[in-house]
N, C-alpha and C positions, 0 to 999 in steps of 0.2 A: 710476714705476710704485709702484702698492701694494706691490707681489711683493717689491720690491728690500728691503723692510723685512727680507726672511728673508735675503735674498742667494738667493734660487730663478730658475732659467733660465725664459725663457716657456713653456720645453715642460712646466712643472711646471703652468702657468697652470690650462687648461683643466679641471684633473682638480680641483685644488684648488678651483674657482669652483663644481664640483659638490657639494661639501662643505659652499657657504653657508658659508665660513672666514671671511669677512670681514662683519662689520658697516660700513655704511658712513657717514658722519661728514659734516655739514651744514658744519663749520668748517674751515681750514684749516692754525689754528695747533695743533693736535694733532692726532695720528693714532690712535684707541684703536680695538683690535679683539675682537671675540668670535670665540675656539680652541673648535669644538666637531668632534666626531667622530676615528677612530684617524689619519687622516692628518695632519690640521691638527696633532696633538699630538705626534705625533711627529717631525714638522717644525720644530716649536716647540721639543719636545726636544734635539733637532738643534742648532738653537742657541743655547739655552739655554748646553749643554755647550762651544760656544766663549767662552763670555763671560768675564773675568776676575770681576766683577763683577753681580751684577744685585739690584734691591732687590723683594722681595718683600709681598704684604699676605695676610691673608687673613677672607673675608667669612663671616661665621657668624651662627648663630640667634638667639644673644645674648652677653652682658659675661661670662655664668660657662663659664670655660672646661674647667672640668670636665666640664660637662654639655650644652655646645656642639656643634653639629653645622657642619659647611662646606657652603659654599654656593654660593663662589667663591675662586679663587685669583686674583689680578691681578702680572703682571710687569712689569719695565720695566728697559730696563736703556742709554734714551737719551732726553735730554731731550726732551717730546711725543709721546714715542712709547710706547706702553703694551698689553698684551694681557691678556686676562680668560677665564678657564676656567670657566666653571658646572660644577657638580658635582650629580650625580644625588640625591633625595630620598634614594633606597634606599639603606640604607649600605654594602652590601655591594659596589653596581655602584661606591659613592663609593673604598671600599677599593681597588676594581681599579682607578681612574682615580689615585687617591695613588699606586700602583705605579712610574705611568709616571713620576712625578717623583722616584722616590722619588733614582735615581742623581744629580738635580741637589744634592736640597738634602743630599745625604750627600755630595758632592763638598767636598773637601779644601783643591784650588785654588780655587774658587770662592766670592769674599766675596760676601755676604747682606746685604742692607740693609735696613731696615726702620725703623718708629717703632710703639716699646711692645714688641721683637723678644719677650719675656719670655713675652706675650699667646700670639702667633702660634706659639712651642715649644710650647708646654704644649697648643696647639689639635693640630700635627702628632703631640705625642705620644700620643694619642687616637686615629693611626692608625697608631701604630709607626714613625715616621719622627722620628731622630733626626737633629737640622741640626750639622751639622759644616763645618769651615773657617770663614775668620774672618769676625767679625759687625762691621755697624758699625748703631749704633742711633742713630738722628738727635735722637732725646727723650733719651738720655744724653748724647751729647757736647755739645748745647746747656744742658745743666743744667749740664756744669762751665764751656762755655765765660760760663753767664748766670745763675748757680744763685736769684739773686732774683726772676727772671724767671718767669710762667707757660711750660709747655712742652709743650702738648697743640698738633695741628698745624694748626690754623685760625691761633692766635695765630704760631706759626711762619711761617706760607708768606704772612701778612700782613706779617710784620715785614720778611723778608726776601726774599721775591720779589714783595710789594705785589698780590699776588692772595688772592681771599677765595674758597676751596672750596667746592664743594657741600657744604650740610649734610647730617645724615645723617635730621634729622628732616623735612625736606623729600620723602625718600625713603618711610620709616615713621611718620612724625606724631612727635607730644612722647608724652612715656611715661606712660601712662597704659591704659585699659581700650582704647580704641582703637587702638592703636597695632600697625601691621601687622607683622608678621616679615620677614625679608629674603628667606625664600622666597616672602612674596606680590608682590613687586618686578618691574616689568616689565623683562627683559631686557635692553633696550636702555637703559635709566635706571642699572640695577645696573654696567652694564659702563661707562658714563658717571664714575661716582661712584666707583666703585672702580679702574679704572684712572688716574682722577685723583690718586688718594692716593697708587700707586705711582711715578707721575710725579713728584708733586710730593717726596716724599721721596725718589725717587733722585735730585733739582735742590738739595735740602736737603745732601744730603750732600757733594754739590761743592762746595757753598756752607763748611760745619762743617769737612771735614775742614784745608784749612791754617788754619784760626782756631786749631785745636786747637793745633797745630805752634807758631803763634804766640804762645800762650799760655801753651805748655811745661807743658800738661796731656795732650798725647796719650800718653804713658806709663803715666798714671795711668788714664786712656780705656784702653789695650789690654791691660794689667796688669793692672789692681784692675775695675773698674766692668762690660766686658765680659764677661771669662770670671764674672763674678757671677754674670750672668742665667740659664745652664742651673741654677747651685747652685740661687738661690733657686725657680728652675719646677720643679725636685726639691723642694725644700720645699716648694712651697703645695700639688702634687699629693701630696703624702704624707700632711698636715695633722699633728692629735695627736685620739686619742681621749676621749671627754668622759664625766665620769659624771654622767647626766643625774637621775635620783635625787635623787641628793647635794645638788646643786642646787634642786632642786625642796623638800625639806626645810630648806633653809637660806633659802629664800624666806620660808616659813614665820614660823621663827625671826626672822629679819630685820624685819616686816613687826610683830608685836609688839614686838620693841625700837623701832622707828619711832612705834609708838602711846602706847608709855610716854613717851618722851623728849617728844611731840608735848604728851602732857598736863603733863610738870615744866615743859613752857618755858609753857605758859595760864597755871597757878598760877604762877611768877614774874612773868609779865606783869599779874597779875589778873584779864586777861579770855581769852576766845579769840578769834582773828584768823585770818586765811590767811596760813600760813608761805611758804608760796610767791610771797605779793605782796612787792613792794619797798615799795611806798608802803605797805600797813599794817606792815607789818615795820620800818620810817623810822619810820613815826608813833611807836610802843612804845618802839622803842629811844632815840629821840633827846628828840622832844617828851615822851613820858611817863617814862621811868625816866634822861634826862639822860645819858646814858655819853657819855663823849667829853668835854663840857664844851660848851660853844656853839658851837663853830666846825665844826662838820661840813660835809662837802660836798653839793653837791645835782646833780643832772643836770640838763638841758636844758631837762627839761619841770617843774623846780621839784619833786622829790620827792629826797628822800635818797637816796645812793650807799648801798647793801648789799649789796654784791660783795665774792667773797672777800677781796681784799686789804685793805680798808680795816675789815670784821670781824677779820682776823687781828691789824691794829694794835690793837684791842681787847680781845684774847685775854683779858689779865689784869685788865681793868677790873670786867667783872660776869659771874657765871657763866652768865647767861642767853650771854650770847657761845658761848663755847664750848659750851653744849647746841646752838645752832642747828647752828653750826659741826659738828657731830657727828653731827646730825639731815641738816643736807646731804648730808655723803658718806653717810648709810646708804641715802638715798634715790638717791641717784646712782650707788651700787655697785648697788643692786638692780636699776632701770633698766637701766644700762648693760652690767652683766654676769649677776647672776645670773639675772631672768629671761629676757634676752636670748641669752644664749648656747645654751641649750638650740631656739632657731627656728635660731640657724647651724649646725646638724647635718646633711652633706650626706645627704641619704635612701639614695643609690647606695652612696658607703663607709663613712656612721653615722662619720666624722669631721668634726673642724672645719679649713675652711683658711683660715688667712689669706692675706691678698694682702700682700706688702713691696712699697711703694714705694723706689725709689734717686733720685727726683726730685724729694722735698719737702722734706727737713730738707735748709738752706742751709751746716749742719757738715758735710754728709757721712754723715750719720745714717742709719740705715737708718728709715722708720716702717711700721707696720704699721695695717692696715687690715680691717673686715667679718670678725671681727673684731679690735677696736685689744685685742692679746695686750701691748704695750709699757705702758699706762698703770694697769695693774692694781695698785694701792696695795699695796707692801709691808712699810711702815712701821706699817700699821697691824694690827691682830688679824683682823679683820673684812675687810682687803684681803688676807690672806696664804688666808688657807681660800678663797677662789675659787682657787688656784694647787692648791689638794688636789682640785678637781674634772678636773684634767688627768692623764689617766692611762695606763696602759704598754699597750700594743699587748691582750696579753694576759696570760694566767700566764707565759708562753714568755718573757716582756723585761720589761725592766725599767728606767725613765727615767735616766738620767743629767747632771746638770747639769754645765756647767762654766763655773767664772766667773773673770772678771782681777779679782786683789784689787788698791784702788788702781789702777788703770791711770793715769788722768786725774794725779795728784798724782805719782807716776811719771815721765811723760812730762815736767810743768812741771819736776820735780826734775833729770831729762837735758837738757831744754832750754837752762832758764839757766844750768847747770852749777852749780848751789847746793851745794857740798859736802858742808855740814851735815847735809842731807836725803837727798841722794847716799850717802853712808855708813851714814846709817841703814837706806834700805833694803839695801845691800849687805851689811849685818852682820847680817838678818832682825829687826831692833828694828822692835816696834809703833810705827808713828811716829806714832801721837797721843801716845803715850806719852812719847815721844821728844820731839815738839815742847813738851807741855806742860813736861817738866822744865828743856828750855831757855829757855822763854820766861816760866815763873814762877820759875826761878832754882831748883828744888830738884831732889836727884838722883833717879833712876831709879826709884830704889824706892820712892819715898815722897809719887811722884804720887798724886791723888787721883782719885774715879771723877769727880767734878766737875769737876775742873783737867784731866782727860783732854778728857771731854762737850765743855768749851768749847774746847778746842784741837783738835778734831774740826772743829766748828763754823766757824772760821778755816780751819782745813785746807781743806775745802771750799769755804767762802765767798768766801776772798780771790780764786780764779783769774774770781770772778763779780761780782769789786767789789763786795763786801759793805762798808758802811757801818759806822760807830758806832752809825746808828741803827738798821739791820738786824740788827745784832750782839744789841743788846740785847734785842733783840725775839724775836731765837728762841733767849737764853739767859735765866739768871739775872742778871744784870751790868745795873748800872746803864748810861746812855750815858758816861758818863764811865770807868769802867772799860773798857767796851768800848773806848772810844777808846784807853786804856792799852795795851789787850793787843794792839790790832793795831798800835800804834806801838812795842811790843817785840816782837811777832811778825816786824815788818820789821829790825828791829837786829839780830834771830836768823837770817834769813837777807836778808840786803843783796843776793843777786847774785836775788832773786827780785824781789826791786821793780826792780830797775836794766831786769832782763829784760822784767816789767812794762813799762817806760818806753821802752823799744828797740821793743817790739813796736810800741806807740803813734806813736813817730816812725816809723817803717818803714812804717807806714800812712797816714800823713800825705802821706810822699812820693810814696810810688807807686800808693796809692788801693787798695793790698789786702793782708793778709796771708796765709802758706801753713803747710798742713801740714808733716810730716818728710818724705810723699812728694809734695809741691808741688799739693796741691789748694786752690783761689786760694778766698780769701772778700773779694770785694771789699764794701768802705765805703761808698759814695758820700757819706757825712754825717758823715765823720772831721776834715773843716775847716769844717762849720755851723758860723751864727754862731750859732744857738741852742744856748744850753746843756745843757739836756736833753737833745736830738736828739744835739748832739755825745757828751756823756757815756755815751749805748747804742752809736756805733757805738765809744766808747774802750773799754767793756768785752766787746764782742764782738771787737776787735783783739786782747785778751789771751785771752777764750776759747775764739775758733772754735780756731785752730792746735792748742790740747792737746784739744777734743773732737774737731775733726777728724782729728785723728793717730789720736786711740782707734779712732774709724771706721773711717778704713783701714786700723789694725792687725788689726784682728777680722774685717776682710774676708778679709783673706791668709790669714788662721788661715782660713778655713771653705773658699774654695777649695781652701788643698791638704787640708783636711782631707775635702773631697766629691771630690776626683780619688784619693786614696785607699781610700775609700768604694768608688768606683767600682770602678777597676783593680783593684784586691784582691778583686773580688768579698764582701763584707764583706754578711753578712746587716741588719744595724744601719744604722740611718738619721739622719741631721741633723735635727731637727722644728724647729726654734724656733731665733729669734735675738729675746732680750729687751736691748737697751742692751749692760752688758759680758758677757752670759753667751748659753751658746749648750746647746739642750738637746736630748738623743738619745733614739732606743725603741732600746734595745741590746738582742740577743739573750743569753739568760741564758749561752749557749756561749763567749758573746763577751766577755761582762764583763771580765774579768783582764787580756785582749789589749789590748783598747780603750781603758781608762785613759791609759795611758801614752803612749800613741801620738797621743790628744788634746791631753793636759798638755804633751806634747815640741810638737805644732804650736802649738799657742796659744803658748807661752811663745817660740821660735825663729819667730814669724813677721816678725817685725825687732828687728832689732837695737838697742840701747840703751845706755848705760854706767852704764843701772840693770836689775837682772834684772826681768823680767813673772813675776810668780807667780799664778798660776790654780790656786784651790780647785774640787776635785770631792767631787759627792756623790750620791746615788744611794736610790730608792724608788719604789713601788707609783703612786707619786702626786710630781707636779712640787715639793709643797711638803715632802713627804719628802726629795726629792733636792735642793732648794735650801739 
């Protein structure tokens, strides 16, 4: 009997039927039901409260969680069975219906399962609901199980359940002007789609849970990735204020510079051509100006390759190459940030809200989207200026930036047990100066600016497997001098070299490497017969534990700081995470108190035998603060 699903007696049946409680299904493989009306919702809630683990999925009017409204709620706690609760369009009535589910969402004892829970948490926050209790996100679970695969539900369902779920496009059509809203979809269709999502996600959880245990990543899942979800949801909802007028003025100045550079390039080339055309550019550089000799690479279409990688190797051969790279960077800055950012200000909040993706970078780093705030170039004057457009909430607030100093070098020193490096950090020495003194065999106080700069390039390049060829391109050193410098570096830090070799050996034997917190990076190409493919995997074997450990550590710091900010009712908010840096909107009354708290939490997020060091800055805008 269908009523057994809820565990009702036969006495309930007539009353329930009069409330048009169930939508009948044609198939026998699954049982999905629409729940409408006061009594059915009440009965559903009673049943929900008796469960230890429930999957839920929200259906909404759009993908922008800040402005989307709830269309319906799907719930499942048993394979093949799910319920769909449609929500009224009237937001007052929708809020009243949501109140009936508050007890369930705020129950500490019921585990909530979902796929991409961060989105659902933001939707529920629009209705004043804070989701409590243990969380299980199937997207994140799979990311830890197989970081290099795609993690969307269709792929997971097809891979692990051998089942292709209903596509959203069959309901609302492809993206474009004829796309329907979820509100316009027939209730029976939307029920089938939404309930299936909840059912599939529940089944995926049952599969992924034991795999996480087996891969020894359950602790990482429970203690870092899952607690980070509400932290990121809060940061995304908060957003950051943007100085649109400043960017508009910057755009005008940038356009002038772009035009000037174009003229300069045409003069050097001796003719006008389409700079954005790889074919025309290749003909000018390699046929007309004969840059780089006769052996220039051609693409499959028979034209010259003119990508950044190719041009950066030729940068010292001709001024025009430098100018083209500079021009490209300006054009990219203008289109990607200067002109695009003002269009990404939310009309309701008047702030910019980036999306943090937890499941994109295989190393464990977060990636930022719409807009991507992690790719704003920091090494160029123009790139840095863009940071000036990100400003404090109002005159009562100040932006504070907290940045881990050389965290990757500190981690590699700790993991390799390299005493010379560890001592330099423990004595608070300038690590690049200290490296230069040892490598070039000169007293610390006699290290030149150029020697320090070369040592810095090797320090940061070595963990990315920098070659003599690569180093000579990044410095003024010849290839021979670069090779000698790398040899001297390894002689100075022998344990570092041994550590790197051990990592590669470990990867060869086990097929993966891991971070200090057990995050795994699987390297299927580590034993490849193709030398180029294999060396890429070898570089990852060294680099992934370093980058991944840095990512794990800042995530712990974010969780601990967020916990403090909320439990202690601070007015200040954490806004952004960009690589090794956190940005806060700090109420001026809390400026003195918050800085030591942030510094303490970041420096003590994880204990290494090398001290972690955090530099703090503050200002009216992000550039000043950094």
